[in-house]
C-alpha positions, 0 to 999 in steps of 0.5 A, a space after each residue: 315528562 318533559 321539561 327543563 331536565 329532559 335531554 331528549 327535547 328537540 335541540 337547539 343549537 341555534 339559541 343563546 349561550 347561558 349567561 354565566 357558569 352556574 347557568 350552565 347547571 341549570 336544569 341538570 338532574 342532581 346526578 347530571 350535576 354531580 358529574 358537571 361539576 367533578 372538574 378534576 382528577 378521574 372520573 368515570 360516569 356510568 350512563 344507561 340508555 336515555 339519561 342523558 349522557 352527552 347532555 351531562 358531559 358537555 354541561 361539565 366541559 362548558 361549566 370548566 371552561 365558563 368557570 375558568 377552571 379550563 381553558 379550552 383549547 387545553 380540552 379534547 373531547 373524543 368520540 366515535 363518530 362523526 356525527 357524534 363529534 360534530 353534535 358533541 361541537 354544535 352543544 358545545 358552541 351553544 353552551 358558549 365553550 368555543 374553541 373545544 375539540 371534539 374529535 373522533 379518535 381517528 381525527 384527532 391522532 391523524 391531525 397530530 400525525 400530520 403535525 409531527 410527522 416531518 419532524 419525527 420521520 421526515 417527509 409528508 404523511 404517507 397518503 391516507 387509503 380510504 377504502 382498504 377493500 381493493 387492496 385486500 383484493 390485490 393482497 388476496 391475489 398475491 397469495 393465490 387466493 380466489 375469493 369472492 365480493 362477500 368475502 372480501 369484507 369479511 377478509 377486511 374485517 379480520 385484518 381490521 380487529 387484528 391491527 385494533 387487537 395489536 395482533 400481528 400476522 404470524 400471530 393471527 392463527 394462535 389468536 383465532 384459537 385463543 379468543 374462540 372466534 370464528 374465522 372467515 376461512 382457513 387462519 393460516 390463509 388469511 394470516 398471508 393475505 394480512 401479510 401481504 397486504 401490510 407488505 402492499 401497503 409499504 410498497 405503495 407508501 400508504 396508510 389505513 386508518 388503523 396506521 393512522 393510531 397505531 403511527 401516533 402512538 408510536 411517535 408518542 411512545 418513541 419521542 419523549 418531546 413530541 409526547 411532552 408537547 402534546 400533553 402541554 396542549 391537552 390537559 382535559 380528556 373527555 371519552 364517550 362511548 368508552 364501553 367500545 375502546 379497544 385496545 389500540 385506542 386506549 394504547 393511544 389514550 394512555 400516551 394523550 394522559 400519561 403527563 397527568 392530564 385529568 380523564 372523564 369517560 362515559 359508557 355502559 357496558 350493557 350497550 357493547 355490541 362491537 366485540 367482533 371488531 376489537 372493542 371491550 368493556 374491560 377498560 370501563 369495567 375496570 376503571 375504577 381499579 386502573 384508577 382507585 381515587 377515580 369518581 364514579 357517578 351513575 346516571 339511571 333517570 331514562 328521560 327518553 323512554 316510557 315505563 313500559 318501554 324501560 320496564 322491558 328494557 330492565 327485564 332483558 338485562 336482568 336475565 343477563 349473565 357475565 362480567 358486563 351484567 354484573 354492572 348493568 343498571 336499572 333504569 327509572 323512566 321520567 316520562 309519562 305512560 304510553 302504550 305497552 309494548 306489542 308481541 306479534 307472531 306471524 305464519 311467515 316474513 312476507 306477512 310480517 313485513 306488510 302488517 309492518 307498513 299496515 302498522 306504520 301507515 296507521 301511525 302516519 296517519 294518527 300524526 306520528 311522522 315518519 321521520 319519528 319511525 324506525 324498523 330495526 332488524 338484525 342483518 341488513 339482508 332483512 330490509 328487502 322485504 320491508 322496502 317492498 312492503 313500504 313501497 307497495 303502500 307508498 310510503 318514504 322510507 330511508 335506508 340507514 347505511 346508504 348514501 350519506 346526505 351530503 354525498 347525495 347528488 341533489 344536495 350536493 347541487 342544491 349546495 352550489 345553487 344556494 352558494 351562487 345565490 348567497 354570493 350574488 349581491 342581488 339575485 332575482 330569485 330571492 328578492 321578493 322572498 321575506 324569510 329565509 326558508 322562501 329563499 331556499 325554496 326559491 333557488 330550489 324550485 329551479 330544479 323542480 322543488 315543490 312544496 308539496 311531494 309527488 305521489 309514491 314513493 321511489 327515487 323522485 319521492 327520495 330526491 324530494 325529501 332530501 331537499 325538503 330536508 333542506 328547507 326544514 333546516 333553513 326554518 330551523 335555523 332562523 327560528 334559532 337565530 332570531 330566538 338569540 336575537 341574531 340576524 341571518 341571510 343565506 350566506 350564514 346558512 350557507 356556512 352552516 350547511 358547510 360545517 354540516 357537511 364537514 361533520 356529516 350532521 345531517 337533518 332529519 330526512 321525513 322518511 321510516 328509518 330502515 337501519 340494522 341494529 348496529 346502525 341504529 345505535 345512538 338513534 331514537 324514534 318515537 315508535 320502533 318496530 323489531 322485526 325478525 326476533 326468531 331463533 338463529 336470526 337473533 341470536 344470530 345462528 353463528 352465536 355459539 360462546 356464551 360471550 357472543 349470545 350475551 352480545 346478542 342480548 345486549 343488541 336487543 337491549 339497545 333495539 329496544 331502548 331506542 323507543 320513546 313511546 311505541 314499540 313493536 316486536 315481531 317475529 315469524 314462524 317461517 321464512 315463505 308463505 306455506 313453508 313449515 312453521 319451525 321456527 320459534 321466537 327469540 330466547 331473549 324473550 321468554 319469561 318476558 313475552 305473554 305466554 312465555 313463562 314467568 318473568 325472573 324476579 326483578 324484571 317488569 317486562 311489557 305485559 301486553 298480549 302476543 297477537 297472532 298476524 293473518 297468513 299472507 295469503 288471506 290479506 295481502 297488500 295491494 300492489 301499485 301498477 307497474 309501467 313500461 320503462 319504455 312506453 308507460 304502458 301499465 304491465 299486467 303479465 308477469 314476464 313483463 312486470 319482472 322486466 318492466 317492459 313490454 315483451 315489443 319494446 326494445 331491449 337494453 340486455 347484455 346479450 354477453 352476459 346473459 349468456 354468461 349468466 346462463 352458463 353459470 346457472 347450468 353449472 349451479 343447477 347441475 351441481 345441486 341436482 336440481 332444474 335450471 329454473 330453480 336457481 333462476 328463471 330466464 325472466 330473471 336473468 333477462 332482468 339481471 342482463 337488462 337492469 345490470 347491478 353494481 351491488 348488493 342493493 340493486 341486485 336485491 331489487 331485481 323480481 326475482 331475487 329474494 333474500 335467500 337467493 341474494 345470499 346463496 348466489 348474489 356474490 357469483 352474480 355480481 362477479 359475472 355482471 362486474 366481468 369477472 370470470 369465475 373460473 370453478 364454474 367455468 372449468 365444472 361447465 366445460 369438464 361436464 359438457 353442459 349443452 342444455 338446459 331443462 325447459 322452465 315451467 309455464 
């Protein structure tokens, strides 16, 4: 169903604003209107997935401003991502509520910290540490700990969790024991690293993102005159995604609202999926307890997903347990009927990936845009096989969580060129182009952009897709301004690009999205493929407690509710072709998928049948030709294809790195009591030494480095590639007198 109430019609941020306050309410459903007109007192909006929560709260703010109840400069809306804040600002601007501040918690706090620091403390605010991993590594070294690259990420996560839950280093071991949290290593060691990290920051005169919140809250608590100035400035607060607030963020929010400011929160406890970072739904669930006079509005009309998708989502939550489950919302789809969810069981992961790619190609052939298709998985390590499968079919894709759109080299270069053309009084490139999109195409053509995409996939296709997104944005921008009766030019478009870059509000890139379930939160697609839905992956194997299991269920719920029409759920019985079929589908689909027992009362899961995919051996996807990167000849030999060059073409191999890799491999093989080639073949080590990878993604692209070996050996290989010495491996080798390795099989 589409219509005036449908918040998922394409959002037009360039149209004319409503004529008056009453016009702001036009098109809202009864519950959304109830939110928009509840302008005073505490307000709690319980909003299910796809029910138009952003629409409701932005119209509430706009109605308050347009009716004169709110002064725009006294309103602060906070959310969790720059993208969400940018979208909110765009909607408010389109609704005629200019001047309202929409920021992330960190952005709002940093702005206040920078303004009040000279008065409260004196001098300039300490430099903000953009990434803390390097400092954590230094702190670990100073405490005498030797940690690998993957462990650094875990240590950093533990420090962040401590800070947002307001746990000091000395209390960390007790907190781990009390909460049942699974620490990545000895809690006493982590506590020492945490303490050393904090001391190192003080010595360097730097602060991290968590310090921004801590220091701002502390200044407001300790300096009443500063707190009064902030509370006089902002009288109306709106908090989006309230189920994700941490104790530290709530502490700051309490300071902001302590002077009697009105507060509106919106969230959904069933979408709490960030507990491991310190987020908690407790504040949402107990909002009525803290504010007995609060107005509570429930949004359950789902405008995003078909009835079939909504039935499955409701069925998942009907089986949930725990406090969050007691507050679940049963959604009611407002869309027309769509296809039933599809359930497919595959013999192995490669077959699952290849079959998914073929299904995607069928959707594309049927008219579904690539940017409206997503493949979602539990962990980032699962992406490799899907990247390969899509590449084999020449299908474009984008990896969510990779390089940001506006930070891509081709986008930065395009921005410089467009700014230059906009400044020129009469640019010959654009003089003959009658419309804005034509002018943008003409400028980008100087760097090889063409109207038709290049064949295949890979870096060249990704570059073209980025530039094509800028052209499509120009078309949308000009059309929106024309509908609003406003003229436009290249300078106005460049200003729009700058505003979007500041908010990280990227245009859609025409490619299939590959993303983890966590990264998919807040997004939606016409077609969603949920893959790898087997026990041990979802729920993840380290989810032990009842609450951890329930969070995994909520993660699947988030994945299901990303789909508008087409939804596919699949799992594989083994990791590799020919492997033992020991896996079973996730318990969360019991009673919902056909053949898995009777659904619990009240649940209405999808009624599609379970398909059984063919084995990989019986239907292997054709792979494209591999050419020599030196001379361009098509390669046929296995070793040459792995190295991506002819045997006779010159090698760029780092000989020293290759020898270090061989020594490390020998030590690993001896520990395992296995031949060296079981770890990595010579050809794979040569490929690594020729295309020295800088990160896991680059390493995973090397033939012979699959997901299992990446998990097991990736950190050590990357350390060696970075020039780091693995002392324990070298010592083992010297002690054991390893001088040779078994010959590899032919």
